[in-house]
C-alpha positions in Angstrom: 0.5 -22.9 -37.6 1.0 -24.0 -33.9 0.7 -20.3 -33.2 -2.6 -20.3 -34.9 -3.8 -22.8 -32.5 -2.2 -21.0 -29.6 -4.5 -18.1 -30.5 -7.4 -19.7 -30.7 -6.8 -21.2 -27.3 -6.3 -17.9 -25.7 -9.2 -16.2 -27.5 -11.8 -19.2 -26.0 -9.8 -18.9 -22.7 -10.6 -14.9 -22.9 -14.0 -15.9 -23.8 -14.5 -18.1 -21.0 -13.1 -15.4 -18.2 -15.7 -12.9 -19.7 -18.4 -15.5 -19.5 -17.4 -16.4 -16.0 -17.4 -12.5 -15.0 -21.0 -11.9 -16.5 -22.3 -15.0 -14.4 -20.5 -13.4 -11.2 -22.1 -9.7 -12.1 -25.5 -11.4 -12.6 -25.2 -13.3 -9.3 -23.7 -9.8 -7.6 -27.4 -8.0 -9.3 -29.3 -11.0 -7.5 -27.6 -10.6 -4.1 -28.0 -7.1 -4.3 -31.8 -7.0 -5.1 -32.1 -9.8 -2.0 -30.5 -7.6 0.1 -32.6 -4.5 -0.6 -36.0 -6.7 -0.2 -34.8 -7.9 3.3 -33.6 -4.1 4.6 -37.2 -3.3 3.7 -38.9 -5.8 5.4 -36.6 -5.3 8.1 -38.0 -1.4 8.2 -41.4 -2.6 8.1 -41.0 -4.6 10.7 -38.9 -2.0 13.0 -41.9 0.5 12.1 -44.3 -2.4 13.4 -42.3 -2.7 16.9 -42.2 0.9 17.3 -45.9 1.5 17.2 -46.4 -1.5 19.2 -43.7 0.0 21.7 -45.6 3.5 21.3 -48.9 1.6 22.6 -47.1 -0.2 25.3 -45.8 3.0 26.7 -49.3 4.7 26.6 -51.1 1.5 28.6 -48.1 1.8 31.3 -48.8 5.7 31.5 -52.0 5.0 32.0 -51.8 2.3 34.4 -49.2 4.6 36.3 -52.1 7.2 36.6 -54.6 5.0 37.5 -52.3 3.6 40.5 -51.4 6.8 41.5 -55.0 7.8 41.9 -55.6 4.6 43.8 -52.6 5.5 46.4 -54.1 9.3 46.7 -57.6 7.9 48.0 -57.9 6.7 51.2 -61.1 4.5 50.8 -60.4 1.5 48.7 -64.1 0.8 47.9 -64.9 4.1 46.4 -61.3 3.8 44.5 -62.2 0.7 42.9 -66.0 1.7 41.9 -64.4 4.7 39.8 -61.3 3.1 38.5 -64.1 0.4 37.3 -66.3 3.3 36.1 -63.3 5.3 34.7 -62.7 2.0 32.4 
C-alpha cells in the first residue's frame, strides 16, 4: 500500500519536473526572440550610422578640396567669390 503512495508521489514529482522544463523551454524561446529583435535593430542602426559616416566623409573631402583651391590662389577676394558661386 505504501508503495502505491510512493509511486504516486514519484509520478507527481516527475510531472512537476517536466512542467518546469517546459516553462524553461518557453522562457528560452522568448529570450531568443528578444535577442534576434535586438540584433536586427542593431544592424539597422549600424546601416544608418554607416550612411551618415559616408556622408560626413564626403563633406570633409569636399571641404578639403575647397580649402586646397583657396590655398592655391593668391588673391583672396576672388577666391571667396569663386567659392560662394560654386556653392
